C-alpha positions, 0 to 999 in steps of 0.5 A, a space after each residue: 185292460 182286464 177285458 183286453 187280457 181276456 180277449 188275448 187268452 181266448 185267442 190263444 186258446 182258439 189257436 191251440 185248439 186249432 193246432 191240436 186238431 190239425 196235428 192230431 185230428 187228421 191222424 185220427 181220421 187217417 187211422 180210422 180209414 186205415 182201420 177200415 181198410 184193414 177190416 176190408 182186407 180181413 173180410 176178403 177171401 183168397 182162392 187159387 186160379 187153378 183150384 177154385 175150390 180153395 178158399 182161404 181168409 188170407 193171402 198165401 200159397 195154394 196147398 195143392 200147387 203152391 201158386 200164389 192165391 188171388 182175391 176171390 170175387 164175391 158177387 153172384 150177379 143175381 143168377 139163378 141156380 142153373 144159370 151161368 155167365 160168359 164174358 163178352 170177349 169169350 163169346 166173340 172169340 168162341 163165335 157164339 151165335 144165337 137165334 130167336 125160336 119161331 114157327 118159321 115158314 116151312 117152304 124151304 125146309 126139305 129133307 135132303 137125301 143122297 142118292 145115285 143114278 142107276 139103270 131102269 131095270 124095267 127097261 133093261 133087256 138081255 140079248 141071248 142066243 137061241 141056238 148053240 154054236 160059235 160066234 164068227 163075227 161080233 158087230 158090237 165093238 164096245 160097252 156104251 154103244 148105241 144100237 137100234 132094233 133090227 141091227 145086226 149084232 153077231 153072226 153065229 155058226 151052229 152045227 145044230 142049225 146046219 142040220 136043221 136046215 138039211 132036215 127042212 130041205 128034205 121035209 119040203 120034198 115030202 111035204 105032200 106025203 108027210 105034212 106033219 113032218 114038214 110042219 114040225 121041222 119049220 116049227 123047230 126053226 121058228 123056236 130058234 127065232 128064224 124069221 118066216 122070210 129066212 125059212 122061205 129062203 132056205 126052202 126056195 134055194 134048197 141051200 144050207 146057210 153056214 152062218 146065221 145072223 143075230 138081230 137086236 130085238 130092242 133099241 138101247 145102249 149096250 151096258 155090258 158085253 158078255 161074250 167075245 168074237 170066236 167064243 163058243 156059246 150055248 142055247 139061251 146064253 146071254 150075249 149083251 145087256 142092253 139098257 134103255 136110258 130114256 128113263 133112269 132110276 134115282 135111288 136114295 138111301 133113307 135111314 130108318 128113323 126117317 122112314 115115316 117122313 116119306 110116302 109114294 107119290 111125293 114130289 122130289 127135286 133132284 140136283 146134281 153137281 154136273 148141272 149146277 143151275 138145273 133142277 129135275 122133278 120126279 115123284 117117289 115111285 117105290 119105297 123098299 119094304 125091306 131094310 138093309 141090315 148093313 146100312 140100316 137104310 131103305 131104298 127110295 126110288 124116283 123115276 126120271 125122264 132122261 130123253 136128253 141123256 143128261 143122267 148117267 148111271 153111277 152119277 151122284 145126285 141129291 134129292 130134296 123132299 118136303 117131309 111129312 110134318 108132325 101134327 101141327 097141333 103138337 109142334 111148338 116151333 122149329 130150330 136148327 139141328 146145330 142147336 141140339 145136343 143129344 145124350 141118350 134119349 135126352 135132347 138139350 139146347 142152351 137158352 140165353 136167359 137174359 137178352 141183354 147179358 151173356 147168361 145161359 142155361 140148359 133146357 131139355 126138349 122133346 123133338 118131332 120130325 126132322 125137316 131139312 136142316 131143322 127139327 120140330 119142337 114138340 115140348 120145351 121151347 116157346 116162340 120168342 125164346 133165344 137159343 144158342 145155334 153156333 158154338 153149342 159144344 163150347 157153351 156146354 163145356 162152360 156149363 160143366 166147368 161151372 157145375 151147372 146142368 149140362 149135356 152129360 151132367 143132368 143134375 149139375 154139380 162142379 166138375 172135379 179136378 181130381 184133387 178134392 179127395 186128397 184134401 178131404 174137401 167138398 166140391 164148391 162152386 165160386 163166382 171165380 169159376 168164370 175164369 175157367 169159362 174163358 178157356 172155352 174159347 180157343 186159348 193162345 197156346 204154343 205150337 209146341 203144345 199143339 203139336 204134342 196134342 196133335 200126336 195124341 189125336 193122330 193115335 186117336 184116329 188110329 183107334 177110331 179106324 180100328 173100331 171101324 174095322 171091328 179090330 179090337 186087337 189094333 184098338 188095344 195097340 192104338 190106345 197104348 200109342 195114345 197113352 204114350 203120346 199123352 205122357 209126352 205132352 208137356 204141361 209146362 208149355 201152357 203159360 196160361 194158368 187157366 189152360 193149365 188147369 183145364 189140361 189137368 182135368 182133360 188129361 186125367 179123363 183121356 188117360 182113364 178112358 184110353 187105359 180102359 180100352 187098352 186093358 180089354 179085347 172086348 170090342 163092345 167094352 172098348 167102344 163104351 170107353 171110346 165114347 168118353 174118350 171122344 168127348 174129352 179129346 173133342 173138348 181139348 181140341 176146342 180149347 187148345 186147337 191143333 191147327 187142323 180141321 176136325 169133324 165132330 160127328 154123331 150117330 143117334 143109334 150108337 150105344 143102344 140108341 143113346 147116341 154117341 159122338 166121335 172125331 174124324 179128319 174127313 167129312 165123310 161119315 164112317 161110323 166106328 160104333 158098328 163096323 160094317 153093320 152101319 158104316 155110314 150111320 151118322 152126320 157131322 154136328 160140328 167142325 173144329 178148326 
């Protein structure tokens, strides 16, 4: 009986323990988990999507713009100091493309030159009159007419020639007694290019001819009529210009930084849009020893066979010449020109640091000669490196926003939004800055905002056109117009927080540059500020777009050979940094659409 009671007490105790655990143990565990979550929340940092320099230990409002703070990311993804990362989605939308560096076959790498067909000056002839008089009959009807040697070109009445014929008839009768006089009169007529048969005819007939013919001395094409029928002419006056077009010259413009790529005798392949599927070969015949100071070019001449009369003077042609390469011992590789950014004397590219992830970093390089659409690399890259070849400006903008080394920021450091000074804060870089990088694709913004930005861009084009004409006064007017339109841009139309932050930064830069231009009439100073203005507006167009094709152009000689970019609505290069002095210096580096 006693044992039975003991068992019952033990059973009741066990049930009590179990019930106690069920009632209080779960709550304790729940409380422990809850405390863990609270600890996690306590350790989390909060930031502003528009102002990533803001870092606070708890949720709340941004002290700058009042927006709700969001959780900050804490992983640095194991990147080195100068590396930065984009999302795969950003790469796709921005159409970022890369290529592997290699010492590629130079067979197809030709230097391309633009030129024009002109007459072969060595084969041109000017038909002149050898005596004064009046043109009674002109037998050439139009420019471009084909003539043959010995063809009658004109008939001229000459009082001087009329008198000389009378002298000859008289001298013939005195031939025996005054042979010297007779000889002198005949020589006089020969100087006027009368043939022996014409002189004999005058002597035999004893009659004076009133009108004398002028015959073509060469065959060719009449390139210019210099007189009209009935006109009075003087001795030695040009009547016609006659071009022999069986050979023509193709004159090409070579910029001074390309001169060392060429030498006399190099083979040239000439093409023209008139004969799309045909190529014509020639050789460099002449390189002008004098530089044209207005265009900063020298003329390279190629003599072309034109027996089939395919080339017409004035026709545009393109020449492909295999350039003289740098020393093969120095050249590491060749890369497309689209991969290179220039700033001053620095040339930079962007390396893809990890072949499996979209991680990039800037790399300075040393260039050799330009060969076709490629540049030789002397230092800075190795075969097998992967570099960005399309969308380089977008990658560079991403580097600037993340405070990494970039084209305009050699040392790196976060780009300021202009508010840090208000708060007395140090500029900081957080992993959350990647949100800013995603805007370097084309953001989805309203047409209303794009139209307002387009109005700013149109004023920029007026400013660019003023600098093309060296017109500092209109430059000041255009910059003020740009500022007026910039003031109208409504930032509220940007619903994307990141786009909003981007525009705040760009608006400040655009305003500063345009204001500086508006306050000076010194064209050199204006152009210095125009360089920065062009950079900021180019970034704005890449990010927000204006639904219009824009050409991003570059001149390596602008800004004292430091190089400078500008924007244009047309592909043709018209340089705003030199005016008439170097109007066509430059090339298209990017098309923003």
